[in-house]
PDB file of N, CA, C, O and CB in Angstrom:
ATOM      1  N   MET A   1       0.843  -1.176   0.013  1.00  0.00           N
ATOM      2  CA  MET A   1       0.004  -0.018   0.001  1.00  0.00           C
ATOM      3  C   MET A   1       0.891   1.246   0.000  1.00  0.00           C
ATOM      4  O   MET A   1       1.916   1.307   0.679  1.00  0.00           O
ATOM      5  CB  MET A   1      -0.959  -0.037   1.210  1.00  0.00           C
ATOM      6  N   ASP A   2       0.470   2.225  -0.768  1.00  0.00           N
ATOM      7  CA  ASP A   2       1.216   3.445  -0.893  1.00  0.00           C
ATOM      8  C   ASP A   2       0.407   4.587  -0.268  1.00  0.00           C
ATOM      9  O   ASP A   2      -0.673   4.925  -0.751  1.00  0.00           O
ATOM     10  CB  ASP A   2       1.550   3.734  -2.374  1.00  0.00           C
ATOM     11  N   PHE A   3       0.929   5.166   0.793  1.00  0.00           N
ATOM     12  CA  PHE A   3       0.245   6.248   1.483  1.00  0.00           C
ATOM     13  C   PHE A   3       0.910   7.590   1.222  1.00  0.00           C
ATOM     14  O   PHE A   3       1.457   8.201   2.141  1.00  0.00           O
ATOM     15  CB  PHE A   3       0.202   5.974   2.970  1.00  0.00           C
ATOM     16  N   SER A   4       0.869   8.041   0.015  1.00  0.00           N
ATOM     17  CA  SER A   4       1.480   9.332  -0.303  1.00  0.00           C
ATOM     18  C   SER A   4       0.378  10.392  -0.333  1.00  0.00           C
ATOM     19  O   SER A   4      -0.739  10.150  -0.789  1.00  0.00           O
ATOM     20  CB  SER A   4       2.250   9.278  -1.675  1.00  0.00           C
ATOM     21  N   LEU A   5       0.732  11.562   0.167  1.00  0.00           N
ATOM     22  CA  LEU A   5      -0.219  12.674   0.197  1.00  0.00           C
ATOM     23  C   LEU A   5       0.192  13.702  -0.836  1.00  0.00           C
ATOM     24  O   LEU A   5       1.353  14.107  -0.899  1.00  0.00           O
ATOM     25  CB  LEU A   5      -0.294  13.316   1.609  1.00  0.00           C
ATOM     26  N   ASP A   6      -0.752  14.115  -1.631  1.00  0.00           N
ATOM     27  CA  ASP A   6      -0.448  15.218  -2.572  1.00  0.00           C
ATOM     28  C   ASP A   6      -0.970  16.518  -1.958  1.00  0.00           C
ATOM     29  O   ASP A   6      -1.550  16.503  -0.873  1.00  0.00           O
ATOM     30  CB  ASP A   6      -1.101  14.964  -4.005  1.00  0.00           C
ATOM     31  N   ILE A   7      -0.771  17.611  -2.630  1.00  0.00           N
ATOM     32  CA  ILE A   7      -1.104  18.926  -2.088  1.00  0.00           C
ATOM     33  C   ILE A   7      -2.600  19.079  -1.856  1.00  0.00           C
ATOM     34  O   ILE A   7      -2.998  19.792  -0.934  1.00  0.00           O
ATOM     35  CB  ILE A   7      -0.614  20.017  -3.022  1.00  0.00           C
ATOM     36  N   GLY A   8      -3.435  18.441  -2.653  1.00  0.00           N
ATOM     37  CA  GLY A   8      -4.887  18.531  -2.478  1.00  0.00           C
ATOM     38  C   GLY A   8      -5.334  17.840  -1.180  1.00  0.00           C
ATOM     39  O   GLY A   8      -6.214  18.340  -0.478  1.00  0.00           O
ATOM     40  N   GLN A   9      -4.736  16.713  -0.873  1.00  0.00           N
ATOM     41  CA  GLN A   9      -5.089  16.008   0.350  1.00  0.00           C
ATOM     42  C   GLN A   9      -4.593  16.775   1.591  1.00  0.00           C
ATOM     43  O   GLN A   9      -5.273  16.811   2.617  1.00  0.00           O
ATOM     44  CB  GLN A   9      -4.502  14.583   0.329  1.00  0.00           C
ATOM     45  N   LEU A  10      -3.411  17.382   1.485  1.00  0.00           N
ATOM     46  CA  LEU A  10      -2.918  18.164   2.607  1.00  0.00           C
ATOM     47  C   LEU A  10      -3.799  19.383   2.864  1.00  0.00           C
ATOM     48  O   LEU A  10      -4.066  19.728   4.015  1.00  0.00           O
ATOM     49  CB  LEU A  10      -1.481  18.600   2.353  1.00  0.00           C
ATOM     50  N   ARG A  11      -4.249  20.030   1.798  1.00  0.00           N
ATOM     51  CA  ARG A  11      -5.165  21.175   1.974  1.00  0.00           C
ATOM     52  C   ARG A  11      -6.497  20.734   2.569  1.00  0.00           C
ATOM     53  O   ARG A  11      -7.076  21.432   3.401  1.00  0.00           O
ATOM     54  CB  ARG A  11      -5.407  21.884   0.628  1.00  0.00           C
ATOM     55  N   GLY A  12      -6.970  19.585   2.144  1.00  0.00           N
ATOM     56  CA  GLY A  12      -8.207  19.035   2.690  1.00  0.00           C
ATOM     57  C   GLY A  12      -8.096  18.740   4.171  1.00  0.00           C
ATOM     58  O   GLY A  12      -9.005  19.054   4.939  1.00  0.00           O
ATOM     59  N   LEU A  13      -6.978  18.131   4.583  1.00  0.00           N
ATOM     60  CA  LEU A  13      -6.752  17.847   5.997  1.00  0.00           C
ATOM     61  C   LEU A  13      -6.619  19.158   6.795  1.00  0.00           C
ATOM     62  O   LEU A  13      -7.118  19.254   7.916  1.00  0.00           O
ATOM     63  CB  LEU A  13      -5.485  16.973   6.174  1.00  0.00           C
ATOM     64  N   GLY A  14      -5.952  20.154   6.221  1.00  0.00           N
ATOM     65  CA  GLY A  14      -5.840  21.448   6.896  1.00  0.00           C
ATOM     66  C   GLY A  14      -7.196  22.089   7.087  1.00  0.00           C
ATOM     67  O   GLY A  14      -7.472  22.659   8.142  1.00  0.00           O
ATOM     68  N   THR A  15      -8.044  22.003   6.077  1.00  0.00           N
ATOM     69  CA  THR A  15      -9.395  22.555   6.183  1.00  0.00           C
ATOM     70  C   THR A  15     -10.195  21.811   7.241  1.00  0.00           C
ATOM     71  O   THR A  15     -10.951  22.428   7.993  1.00  0.00           O
ATOM     72  CB  THR A  15     -10.117  22.487   4.827  1.00  0.00           C
ATOM     73  N   LEU A  16     -10.040  20.511   7.308  1.00  0.00           N
ATOM     74  CA  LEU A  16     -10.744  19.701   8.315  1.00  0.00           C
ATOM     75  C   LEU A  16     -10.295  20.084   9.721  1.00  0.00           C
ATOM     76  O   LEU A  16     -11.130  20.224  10.615  1.00  0.00           O
ATOM     77  CB  LEU A  16     -10.499  18.194   8.073  1.00  0.00           C
ATOM     78  N   VAL A  17      -9.012  20.253   9.930  1.00  0.00           N
ATOM     79  CA  VAL A  17      -8.484  20.637  11.246  1.00  0.00           C
ATOM     80  C   VAL A  17      -9.041  22.001  11.647  1.00  0.00           C
ATOM     81  O   VAL A  17      -9.471  22.174  12.787  1.00  0.00           O
ATOM     82  CB  VAL A  17      -6.927  20.669  11.233  1.00  0.00           C
ATOM     83  N   VAL A  18      -9.040  22.961  10.743  1.00  0.00           N
ATOM     84  CA  VAL A  18      -9.541  24.311  11.039  1.00  0.00           C
ATOM     85  C   VAL A  18     -11.033  24.251  11.327  1.00  0.00           C
ATOM     86  O   VAL A  18     -11.504  24.929  12.240  1.00  0.00           O
ATOM     87  CB  VAL A  18      -9.256  25.284   9.860  1.00  0.00           C
ATOM     88  N   ALA A  19     -11.787  23.462  10.577  1.00  0.00           N
ATOM     89  CA  ALA A  19     -13.234  23.366  10.804  1.00  0.00           C
ATOM     90  C   ALA A  19     -13.525  22.741  12.179  1.00  0.00           C
ATOM     91  O   ALA A  19     -14.432  23.189  12.880  1.00  0.00           O
ATOM     92  CB  ALA A  19     -13.905  22.529   9.680  1.00  0.00           C
ATOM     93  N   ILE A  20     -12.777  21.732  12.556  1.00  0.00           N
ATOM     94  CA  ILE A  20     -12.978  21.106  13.882  1.00  0.00           C
ATOM     95  C   ILE A  20     -12.632  22.108  14.985  1.00  0.00           C
ATOM     96  O   ILE A  20     -13.339  22.195  15.988  1.00  0.00           O
ATOM     97  CB  ILE A  20     -12.103  19.812  14.029  1.00  0.00           C
ATOM     98  N   ALA A  21     -11.546  22.861  14.802  1.00  0.00           N
ATOM     99  CA  ALA A  21     -11.175  23.860  15.803  1.00  0.00           C
ATOM    100  C   ALA A  21     -12.241  24.956  15.906  1.00  0.00           C
ATOM    101  O   ALA A  21     -12.549  25.418  17.004  1.00  0.00           O
ATOM    102  CB  ALA A  21      -9.808  24.479  15.460  1.00  0.00           C
ATOM    103  N   PHE A  22     -12.791  25.364  14.793  1.00  0.00           N
ATOM    104  CA  PHE A  22     -13.842  26.388  14.788  1.00  0.00           C
ATOM    105  C   PHE A  22     -15.090  25.905  15.512  1.00  0.00           C
ATOM    106  O   PHE A  22     -15.678  26.639  16.307  1.00  0.00           O
ATOM    107  CB  PHE A  22     -14.194  26.785  13.353  1.00  0.00           C
ATOM    108  N   ILE A  23     -15.486  24.695  15.243  1.00  0.00           N
ATOM    109  CA  ILE A  23     -16.680  24.133  15.903  1.00  0.00           C
ATOM    110  C   ILE A  23     -16.438  23.980  17.399  1.00  0.00           C
ATOM    111  O   ILE A  23     -17.311  24.301  18.206  1.00  0.00           O
ATOM    112  CB  ILE A  23     -17.059  22.762  15.283  1.00  0.00           C
ATOM    113  N   GLY A  24     -15.258  23.491  17.774  1.00  0.00           N
ATOM    114  CA  GLY A  24     -14.934  23.346  19.197  1.00  0.00           C
ATOM    115  C   GLY A  24     -14.901  24.674  19.913  1.00  0.00           C
ATOM    116  O   GLY A  24     -15.416  24.780  21.026  1.00  0.00           O
ATOM    117  N   LEU A  25     -14.310  25.695  19.310  1.00  0.00           N
ATOM    118  CA  LEU A  25     -14.240  27.016  19.924  1.00  0.00           C
ATOM    119  C   LEU A  25     -15.651  27.635  20.038  1.00  0.00           C
ATOM    120  O   LEU A  25     -15.983  28.272  21.037  1.00  0.00           O
ATOM    121  CB  LEU A  25     -13.303  27.941  19.101  1.00  0.00           C
ATOM    122  N   SER A  26     -16.454  27.432  19.006  1.00  0.00           N
ATOM    123  CA  SER A  26     -17.836  27.944  19.059  1.00  0.00           C
ATOM    124  C   SER A  26     -18.635  27.304  20.169  1.00  0.00           C
ATOM    125  O   SER A  26     -19.387  27.985  20.867  1.00  0.00           O
ATOM    126  CB  SER A  26     -18.539  27.711  17.734  1.00  0.00           C
ATOM    127  N   LEU A  27     -18.483  26.005  20.342  1.00  0.00           N
ATOM    128  CA  LEU A  27     -19.193  25.324  21.440  1.00  0.00           C
ATOM    129  C   LEU A  27     -18.687  25.822  22.810  1.00  0.00           C
ATOM    130  O   LEU A  27     -19.474  25.977  23.744  1.00  0.00           O
ATOM    131  CB  LEU A  27     -19.008  23.777  21.328  1.00  0.00           C
ATOM    132  N   TRP A  28     -17.399  26.066  22.920  1.00  0.00           N
ATOM    133  CA  TRP A  28     -16.830  26.565  24.182  1.00  0.00           C
ATOM    134  C   TRP A  28     -17.347  27.971  24.492  1.00  0.00           C
ATOM    135  O   TRP A  28     -17.706  28.265  25.632  1.00  0.00           O
ATOM    136  CB  TRP A  28     -15.282  26.571  24.116  1.00  0.00           C
ATOM    137  N   VAL A  29     -17.384  28.818  23.500  1.00  0.00           N
ATOM    138  CA  VAL A  29     -17.775  30.214  23.716  1.00  0.00           C
ATOM    139  C   VAL A  29     -19.259  30.343  24.026  1.00  0.00           C
ATOM    140  O   VAL A  29     -19.644  31.119  24.901  1.00  0.00           O
ATOM    141  CB  VAL A  29     -17.431  31.052  22.494  1.00  0.00           C
ATOM    142  N   PHE A  30     -20.083  29.602  23.327  1.00  0.00           N
ATOM    143  CA  PHE A  30     -21.530  29.729  23.482  1.00  0.00           C
ATOM    144  C   PHE A  30     -22.110  28.750  24.499  1.00  0.00           C
ATOM    145  O   PHE A  30     -23.323  28.538  24.516  1.00  0.00           O
ATOM    146  CB  PHE A  30     -22.203  29.526  22.151  1.00  0.00           C
ATOM    147  N   ASN A  31     -21.287  28.154  25.337  1.00  0.00           N
ATOM    148  CA  ASN A  31     -21.720  27.260  26.373  1.00  0.00           C
ATOM    149  C   ASN A  31     -22.399  28.068  27.482  1.00  0.00           C
ATOM    150  O   ASN A  31     -21.855  29.087  27.907  1.00  0.00           O
ATOM    151  CB  ASN A  31     -20.532  26.446  26.919  1.00  0.00           C
ATOM    152  N   ARG A  32     -23.553  27.650  27.954  1.00  0.00           N
ATOM    153  CA  ARG A  32     -24.306  28.400  28.946  1.00  0.00           C
ATOM    154  C   ARG A  32     -23.565  28.454  30.298  1.00  0.00           C
ATOM    155  O   ARG A  32     -23.759  29.393  31.069  1.00  0.00           O
ATOM    156  CB  ARG A  32     -25.695  27.775  29.128  1.00  0.00           C
ATOM    157  N   ARG A  33     -22.730  27.465  30.580  1.00  0.00           N
ATOM    158  CA  ARG A  33     -22.027  27.467  31.874  1.00  0.00           C
ATOM    159  C   ARG A  33     -20.982  28.572  31.954  1.00  0.00           C
ATOM    160  O   ARG A  33     -20.536  28.917  33.048  1.00  0.00           O
ATOM    161  CB  ARG A  33     -21.360  26.114  32.114  1.00  0.00           C
ATOM    162  N   ARG A  34     -20.587  29.127  30.825  1.00  0.00           N
ATOM    163  CA  ARG A  34     -19.561  30.161  30.817  1.00  0.00           C
ATOM    164  C   ARG A  34     -20.135  31.567  30.781  1.00  0.00           C
ATOM    165  O   ARG A  34     -19.376  32.534  30.723  1.00  0.00           O
ATOM    166  CB  ARG A  34     -18.653  29.964  29.645  1.00  0.00           C
ATOM    167  N   ASP A  35     -21.452  31.705  30.814  1.00  0.00           N
ATOM    168  CA  ASP A  35     -22.077  33.021  30.746  1.00  0.00           C
ATOM    169  C   ASP A  35     -21.634  33.942  31.857  1.00  0.00           C
ATOM    170  O   ASP A  35     -21.375  35.121  31.613  1.00  0.00           O
ATOM    171  CB  ASP A  35     -23.558  32.884  30.782  1.00  0.00           C
ATOM    172  N   ARG A  36     -21.540  33.428  33.085  1.00  0.00           N
ATOM    173  CA  ARG A  36     -21.164  34.272  34.225  1.00  0.00           C
ATOM    174  C   ARG A  36     -19.730  34.793  34.051  1.00  0.00           C
ATOM    175  O   ARG A  36     -19.466  35.970  34.297  1.00  0.00           O
ATOM    176  CB  ARG A  36     -21.294  33.479  35.559  1.00  0.00           C
ATOM    177  N   GLU A  37     -18.810  33.927  33.631  1.00  0.00           N
ATOM    178  CA  GLU A  37     -17.411  34.361  33.446  1.00  0.00           C
ATOM    179  C   GLU A  37     -17.325  35.439  32.362  1.00  0.00           C
ATOM    180  O   GLU A  37     -16.618  36.432  32.536  1.00  0.00           O
ATOM    181  CB  GLU A  37     -16.506  33.150  33.069  1.00  0.00           C
ATOM    182  N   PHE A  38     -18.021  35.257  31.271  1.00  0.00           N
ATOM    183  CA  PHE A  38     -17.958  36.220  30.186  1.00  0.00           C
ATOM    184  C   PHE A  38     -18.676  37.531  30.554  1.00  0.00           C
ATOM    185  O   PHE A  38     -18.286  38.601  30.087  1.00  0.00           O
ATOM    186  CB  PHE A  38     -18.569  35.618  28.918  1.00  0.00           C
ATOM    187  N   ALA A  39     -19.707  37.449  31.379  1.00  0.00           N
ATOM    188  CA  ALA A  39     -20.382  38.677  31.822  1.00  0.00           C
ATOM    189  C   ALA A  39     -19.463  39.484  32.714  1.00  0.00           C
ATOM    190  O   ALA A  39     -19.430  40.711  32.622  1.00  0.00           O
ATOM    191  CB  ALA A  39     -21.693  38.350  32.566  1.00  0.00           C
ATOM    192  N   GLU A  40     -18.706  38.804  33.590  1.00  0.00           N
ATOM    193  CA  GLU A  40     -17.758  39.517  34.459  1.00  0.00           C
ATOM    194  C   GLU A  40     -16.613  40.097  33.617  1.00  0.00           C
ATOM    195  O   GLU A  40     -16.171  41.221  33.853  1.00  0.00           O
ATOM    196  CB  GLU A  40     -17.195  38.564  35.563  1.00  0.00           C
ATOM    197  N   ALA A  41     -16.146  39.335  32.652  1.00  0.00           N
ATOM    198  CA  ALA A  41     -15.038  39.807  31.823  1.00  0.00           C
ATOM    199  C   ALA A  41     -15.451  40.978  30.958  1.00  0.00           C
ATOM    200  O   ALA A  41     -14.619  41.829  30.641  1.00  0.00           O
ATOM    201  CB  ALA A  41     -14.512  38.684  30.950  1.00  0.00           C
ATOM    202  N   SER A  42     -16.714  41.046  30.566  1.00  0.00           N
ATOM    203  CA  SER A  42     -17.171  42.158  29.717  1.00  0.00           C
ATOM    204  C   SER A  42     -17.187  43.468  30.469  1.00  0.00           C
ATOM    205  O   SER A  42     -17.197  44.527  29.843  1.00  0.00           O
ATOM    206  CB  SER A  42     -18.558  41.874  29.167  1.00  0.00           C
ATOM    207  N   LEU A  43     -17.190  43.436  31.808  1.00  0.00           N
ATOM    208  CA  LEU A  43     -17.183  44.654  32.602  1.00  0.00           C
ATOM    209  C   LEU A  43     -15.789  45.119  32.990  1.00  0.00           C
ATOM    210  O   LEU A  43     -15.658  46.182  33.597  1.00  0.00           O
ATOM    211  CB  LEU A  43     -17.994  44.451  33.832  1.00  0.00           C
ATOM    212  N   LEU A  44     -14.753  44.377  32.668  1.00  0.00           N
ATOM    213  CA  LEU A  44     -13.389  44.742  33.040  1.00  0.00           C
ATOM    214  C   LEU A  44     -12.948  46.103  32.499  1.00  0.00           C
ATOM    215  O   LEU A  44     -12.255  46.816  33.224  1.00  0.00           O
ATOM    216  CB  LEU A  44     -12.443  43.687  32.556  1.00  0.00           C
ATOM    217  N   PRO A  45     -13.295  46.509  31.290  1.00  0.00           N
ATOM    218  CA  PRO A  45     -12.846  47.829  30.827  1.00  0.00           C
ATOM    219  C   PRO A  45     -13.434  48.981  31.651  1.00  0.00           C
ATOM    220  O   PRO A  45     -12.888  50.084  31.636  1.00  0.00           O
ATOM    221  CB  PRO A  45     -13.218  48.014  29.365  1.00  0.00           C
ATOM    222  N   PHE A  46     -14.527  48.743  32.362  1.00  0.00           N
ATOM    223  CA  PHE A  46     -15.161  49.792  33.132  1.00  0.00           C
ATOM    224  C   PHE A  46     -14.751  49.785  34.599  1.00  0.00           C
ATOM    225  O   PHE A  46     -15.208  50.624  35.375  1.00  0.00           O
ATOM    226  CB  PHE A  46     -16.643  49.666  33.025  1.00  0.00           C
ATOM    227  N   ALA A  47     -13.891  48.840  34.985  1.00  0.00           N
ATOM    228  CA  ALA A  47     -13.469  48.747  36.380  1.00  0.00           C
ATOM    229  C   ALA A  47     -12.574  49.929  36.715  1.00  0.00           C
ATOM    230  O   ALA A  47     -11.786  50.377  35.882  1.00  0.00           O
ATOM    231  CB  ALA A  47     -12.734  47.410  36.652  1.00  0.00           C
ATOM    232  N   ASP A  48     -12.700  50.431  37.938  1.00  0.00           N
ATOM    233  CA  ASP A  48     -11.891  51.552  38.371  1.00  0.00           C
ATOM    234  C   ASP A  48     -10.446  51.106  38.602  1.00  0.00           C
ATOM    235  O   ASP A  48     -10.185  49.969  38.992  1.00  0.00           O
ATOM    236  CB  ASP A  48     -12.477  52.174  39.645  1.00  0.00           C
ATOM    237  N   ASP A  49      -9.524  52.023  38.354  1.00  0.00           N
ATOM    238  CA  ASP A  49      -8.138  51.732  38.661  1.00  0.00           C
ATOM    239  C   ASP A  49      -7.964  51.768  40.180  1.00  0.00           C
ATOM    240  O   ASP A  49      -8.736  52.413  40.890  1.00  0.00           O
ATOM    241  CB  ASP A  49      -7.181  52.744  37.956  1.00  0.00           C
ATOM    242  N   ARG A  50      -6.941  51.067  40.663  1.00  0.00           N
ATOM    243  CA  ARG A  50      -6.683  51.093  42.072  1.00  0.00           C
ATOM    244  C   ARG A  50      -6.201  52.482  42.485  1.00  0.00           C
ATOM    245  O   ARG A  50      -5.385  53.104  41.805  1.00  0.00           O
ATOM    246  CB  ARG A  50      -5.662  50.022  42.448  1.00  0.00           C
ATOM    247  N   LEU A  51      -6.712  52.937  43.584  1.00  0.00           N
ATOM    248  CA  LEU A  51      -6.303  54.240  44.082  1.00  0.00           C
ATOM    249  C   LEU A  51      -5.025  54.093  44.925  1.00  0.00           C
ATOM    250  O   LEU A  51      -4.850  53.080  45.601  1.00  0.00           O
ATOM    251  CB  LEU A  51      -7.445  54.890  44.916  1.00  0.00           C
ATOM    252  N   PRO A  52      -4.142  55.083  44.891  1.00  0.00           N
ATOM    253  CA  PRO A  52      -2.940  54.973  45.708  1.00  0.00           C
ATOM    254  C   PRO A  52      -3.271  55.069  47.186  1.00  0.00           C
ATOM    255  O   PRO A  52      -4.292  55.638  47.574  1.00  0.00           O
ATOM    256  CB  PRO A  52      -1.939  56.052  45.326  1.00  0.00           C
ATOM    257  N   ASN A  53      -2.397  54.506  48.004  1.00  0.00           N
ATOM    258  CA  ASN A  53      -2.593  54.575  49.442  1.00  0.00           C
ATOM    259  C   ASN A  53      -2.530  56.021  49.895  1.00  0.00           C
ATOM    260  O   ASN A  53      -1.907  56.851  49.233  1.00  0.00           O
ATOM    261  CB  ASN A  53      -1.545  53.729  50.181  1.00  0.00           C
ATOM    262  N   ALA A  54      -3.169  56.334  51.020  1.00  0.00           N
ATOM    263  CA  ALA A  54      -3.167  57.704  51.536  1.00  0.00           C
ATOM    264  C   ALA A  54      -1.761  58.164  51.906  1.00  0.00           C
ATOM    265  O   ALA A  54      -1.420  59.331  51.714  1.00  0.00           O
ATOM    266  CB  ALA A  54      -4.083  57.810  52.752  1.00  0.00           C
ATOM    267  N   GLU A  55      -0.947  57.259  52.433  1.00  0.00           N
ATOM    268  CA  GLU A  55       0.419  57.612  52.819  1.00  0.00           C
ATOM    269  C   GLU A  55       1.244  57.973  51.592  1.00  0.00           C
ATOM    270  O   GLU A  55       1.996  58.948  51.621  1.00  0.00           O
ATOM    271  CB  GLU A  55       1.082  56.455  53.584  1.00  0.00           C
ATOM    272  N   GLN A  56       1.118  57.216  50.534  1.00  0.00           N
ATOM    273  CA  GLN A  56       1.868  57.511  49.311  1.00  0.00           C
ATOM    274  C   GLN A  56       1.395  58.837  48.718  1.00  0.00           C
ATOM    275  O   GLN A  56       2.209  59.619  48.227  1.00  0.00           O
ATOM    276  CB  GLN A  56       1.707  56.365  48.276  1.00  0.00           C
ATOM    277  N   GLU A  57       0.111  59.093  48.760  1.00  0.00           N
ATOM    278  CA  GLU A  57      -0.415  60.306  48.196  1.00  0.00           C
ATOM    279  C   GLU A  57       0.083  61.530  48.968  1.00  0.00           C
ATOM    280  O   GLU A  57       0.447  62.537  48.361  1.00  0.00           O
ATOM    281  CB  GLU A  57      -1.930  60.261  48.184  1.00  0.00           C
ATOM    282  N   ASN A  58       0.100  61.451  50.294  1.00  0.00           N
ATOM    283  CA  ASN A  58       0.600  62.558  51.116  1.00  0.00           C
ATOM    284  C   ASN A  58       2.086  62.775  50.903  1.00  0.00           C
ATOM    285  O   ASN A  58       2.546  63.917  50.891  1.00  0.00           O
ATOM    286  CB  ASN A  58       0.321  62.296  52.595  1.00  0.00           C
ATOM    287  N   ALA A  59       2.837  61.717  50.736  1.00  0.00           N
ATOM    288  CA  ALA A  59       4.287  61.857  50.531  1.00  0.00           C
ATOM    289  C   ALA A  59       4.581  62.543  49.215  1.00  0.00           C
ATOM    290  O   ALA A  59       5.501  63.358  49.146  1.00  0.00           O
ATOM    291  CB  ALA A  59       4.978  60.489  50.571  1.00  0.00           C
ATOM    292  N   THR A  60       3.832  62.242  48.172  1.00  0.00           N
ATOM    293  CA  THR A  60       4.089  62.898  46.902  1.00  0.00           C
ATOM    294  C   THR A  60       3.632  64.339  46.922  1.00  0.00           C
ATOM    295  O   THR A  60       4.226  65.171  46.237  1.00  0.00           O
ATOM    296  CB  THR A  60       3.409  62.156  45.780  1.00  0.00           C
ATOM    297  N   ARG A  61       2.619  64.660  47.665  1.00  0.00           N
ATOM    298  CA  ARG A  61       2.150  66.049  47.756  1.00  0.00           C
ATOM    299  C   ARG A  61       3.127  66.905  48.550  1.00  0.00           C
ATOM    300  O   ARG A  61       3.347  68.066  48.204  1.00  0.00           O
ATOM    301  CB  ARG A  61       0.758  66.106  48.405  1.00  0.00           C
ATOM    302  N   SER A  62       3.716  66.354  49.607  1.00  0.00           N
ATOM    303  CA  SER A  62       4.596  67.149  50.432  1.00  0.00           C
ATOM    304  C   SER A  62       5.919  67.428  49.706  1.00  0.00           C
ATOM    305  O   SER A  62       6.595  68.401  50.039  1.00  0.00           O
ATOM    306  CB  SER A  62       4.852  66.440  51.763  1.00  0.00           C
ATOM    307  N   ASN A  63       6.290  66.638  48.767  1.00  0.00           N
ATOM    308  CA  ASN A  63       7.550  66.830  48.016  1.00  0.00           C
ATOM    309  C   ASN A  63       7.389  67.912  46.955  1.00  0.00           C
ATOM    310  O   ASN A  63       8.378  68.508  46.530  1.00  0.00           O
ATOM    311  CB  ASN A  63       7.999  65.504  47.351  1.00  0.00           C
ATOM    312  N   ARG A  64       6.207  68.165  46.538  1.00  0.00           N
ATOM    313  CA  ARG A  64       5.976  69.152  45.487  1.00  0.00           C
ATOM    314  C   ARG A  64       5.887  70.546  46.116  1.00  0.00           C
ATOM    315  O   ARG A  64       5.209  70.739  47.126  1.00  0.00           O
ATOM    316  CB  ARG A  64       4.676  68.821  44.686  1.00  0.00           C
ATOM    317  N   GLN A  65       6.565  71.490  45.521  1.00  0.00           N
ATOM    318  CA  GLN A  65       6.525  72.867  46.066  1.00  0.00           C
ATOM    319  C   GLN A  65       6.308  73.857  44.972  1.00  0.00           C
ATOM    320  O   GLN A  65       6.246  75.059  45.231  1.00  0.00           O
ATOM    321  CB  GLN A  65       7.813  73.208  46.816  1.00  0.00           C
TER     322      GLN A  65
END
């Protein structure tokens, strides 16, 4: 038996791998169990930055003249 692959078969296998990856990723993203995680992640751009400690803020203010 001769198992040689030509360029058409390689392209077909590549397409199959990409299609399987796309379907798997789609199932992972649209899974109902992940809704809470994605809802929290969608609010990250609106989260406040951490405020500096009061001691650090006073130290920087006293150095400025």
